[in-house]
N, C-alpha and C positions, 0 to 999 in steps of 0.2 A: 500659734493656737489651735486646741485638740481639733482633730476632725468632725466634721459631723457622724459618721458612722451609719449615715443613711439615704437613700435617694432624695433630699431636700424637695424638688420639684412635686414630685412624686407623694410624698407626706404633705405636703400644702392642700395641693390640690384634691386629695380624698378629705382631710381633715376639713377642708370649706365645704364639702357636699355631704359630709356627716353632718357637719352642723346644720347646713341648709335645711337636713331631712328630720335632724329633732324637733328646731324650729316650727319647721311645718307642719311634723306631726300633732306639735299643742297649739296649736292657732287656735282649733275650733273645737274640737274634745275630746277628753283623753284616750278614746278607743285607738285612735291611729297609734296614739304614742305607747298602749298598750300592747299593741300589733308586733311593733318594732323594737319593742322590748323581747317581745317572745321570739321575733325569727333571730333576734342576736343569738338570744339563749340556745336554740335549736341549733348554731352553727357551731358556738364555742362546746357545746357538746362533742359536735363533728370534730372537733379542731383535737378534743380533750383526749376520746378513743383512739384519733389516730395517734398521739404522742406517747400515749399510755402503750400502745401497741410495739414501739420502739424498742420498750425494754418487757416486752413478750405477757403485758398486761390486759387483759381481755374486758373492756367495759361492755354492758350489754346499751348499744348506742340507741337502740327505740324507743326501750321503755325510760329509760333517760332523759330522751329529748321529747317524748310524749308529756312524761312526765315532769320536767321542767317548764314545759309550755303549760300543763295547766294548772302548776302552782303560778302562774303569771293571771290566767283568765281567773283562780279561785281566790287572788291575793283581791282582784278588783271588785268581782261580786259578791266574796263573802267575806272578805277581810282576813285579820290574821288565824283565826278557827279554821277558814276553808284553807289556805299556805298551809296549815299543820295537818290536817287530811290529807292534801294532797303528798305532802311528802313521807308519807306512812305509806299511803298508797304505792308508791315512786319505788321507795326502800323494798316494798314486798315483792314487787312485780319487777324489780332489776336481780333483785339475789333470785327470785325464783326462776326468770329466763336464764341467767347465767347457769344455775344448776340442769334446770332442761336440756341447755344447749351443750352443756361441759358429760353428763350422762349419753348425749345422743353420739357424742365424739368417744373418744376414749376414755370415757369413765371421769367420772367427776376429778380426779388428780387433786395432788396437793397444792396447787395452785387455786382451787376455789375462794379459801378461807382471803385468799391476798385480792383477787379480783372484787369479792363480795366488798372488801373495806374500803377499795378505791370507789366501787360504785356509791357507795354512801359519801367519801370525799367528792363526787363530781356532782351528785344530787345536792350536798348541802353549800356544796364553793359557789356552784353556778345558780343551779335551781333558786335554792333558798335565799341567798342574799342578793338574786336580782330581783324577789320579788318583795324586796321592802323596797327599792323602786319603785314598782307597781303600787304598793303600800301605798308611799307619798303620793303617787299621781291620785288615788282611789278619796284621800281627804276632799270633803266637801268644798264646793267653791273654787278656790283656786289650788288645788293639787296639783295641778298636771303642770304650772308655774315652779311649784315647790319643788317638784320631781324633776325639772331643768336644773332649779338652782342645785338641788345636789349631784347632779351629773355636772357642770358647770363649774365647780368647786375642786376637784379631780384633775380635770380636764386644764385649768387654770395652773395647777400644780406642775401638771406634766410639763406645760407651755413654757412657766417660769425657769425649770430646774433645767430643760430641754435648752435654752437659750443662753442662762447665762453660764451654765455648764460649758458649753462650747466655747463662749465670750470668753471667759477668764477662771475655766477648772482647772486648779492647780492640786487642792488636797483631798483623797481621796474620800467616800466616807464612809464604804464600807468594801474593801480592796477584795476580799476574799471570797464576798458576794456578786456583787457588779462592780467592776472596777472601772467604768465610766461616771459612776456618778460621783459628787463630788459636792463638800462644805458649801462650795460656792452656788452650785444649781441648788443647793437648799436653801439658802436663803433666797436665791430667784424664785423658787418653788413658793415660799414665805409670802415676800412680797406680790408678787401677782394673785394668788390664794387671796391672802385679805382684802387687797381691791377688788377682786371680782365678787368677795362675799359682800362687803361694805355698799357695792352696787347692786345687787342684787338687792340685799334687806331695805336701801330706798326705796327700788322698783318696784318691789311687792310691800310699799309704804309700812315696812316694821322698822325698830331703830336700827340705826348703823352698826352700834355694837352686836347686836344680834348676826351680823351678816360678817364680823368680824372675826365672832367668838367660833363661828361653823366653817370661815376659812382656815383658822388656827386648827382646828381639830381636823379638818379636812387635809392639812399638809401632813399630820402623824401618820393616819391613816391609808394615804395615797402612799406614801413611803414604805408603810409595811409590807402594802398590798405589794407595790412593786418588786420589794425585797423579797418578798413570799415565793412571787412567780420566778423570780431569776434565781433561788432554790431549787424550784422545784424545775424549771428548764435544765438546772447546772446536773441534777439528778437521774434528769432523762438525756442529756446529751444531747440537748438540741440549744440551737441560737433563739428562733423563733417558736412559739406556739403553731402557727398558721403562716399560711401567705396570699389569703382572701385581701388585704389590705394593702398596696403596695405604699413603699413607704413605712410601712408601721408595722408590718408581720401578719399576726392572726387578729381574731377578731379578741381571743384574748388576751394579745398583747395591748389592744385598747382599752381594754374595758375593768383590767386586772386591779388600777387602782378606787375604779369606780363602784368595781362589789364590796371593796373592802368599806370604801367609804358610807355606801347606801343605808347599814342600820344605825350609824351612828345619826346621821343626816334623817330617817325615820324618826328615831328615838327622841329628837331633839324638836326637829316639826308637828310630830304627832302631841308632844305635850304641851305646843306651844298654840 
């Protein structure tokens, strides 16, 4: 049997704690949930800035963190238009901050363009994609429960893939990118994500096939998100993006699949 590859008791404990925090945040009103997303965005920006520093790419943390949090506030209060305005302001502030910081040190230098492009990536990857979860929570009525469903599907994908991959994984899915991912794990991801989707649909008084469709799409987007972050970590020479969550790595290691799934979930739920 393949090795679990992580501190399993710590991973389970942290996972349960995160699940309880999520459920508690949506139980009464959407604002606590939005605040939780904002905190996750700020921590993810901090991890990304530290990770990029390993390859001497300087991300302007403060404008990115403030802008990422601002995108969540604008998503909840002003919708997609507010997110667009917040994104533009974040990009302007981040590039300007990096320019001034470079001039104040040893001149702007040849790395300014690379740092500026990395700042654009950070703002879009973390702030903009996370705002799709907040936009879902802002849907009138049961939006916060719909947002929880968008998060549950990638989590089910990760749990199902990890469990069946450890128990029966034999055939690598993408050995050059993520050697521990297997086709057997992908089957486990699909099974649990479909079950989670159907259950969420029934609890939300939607047709069961609605949840199955969302679950199937979540498997594709979650796997893409996992592989994309594996490529990023390989390029940065890192095993994990951080160490804030024992047994899981960093916040980005936990939310990578959720970030890529969020726009698809919001598009489907928004249309519905």
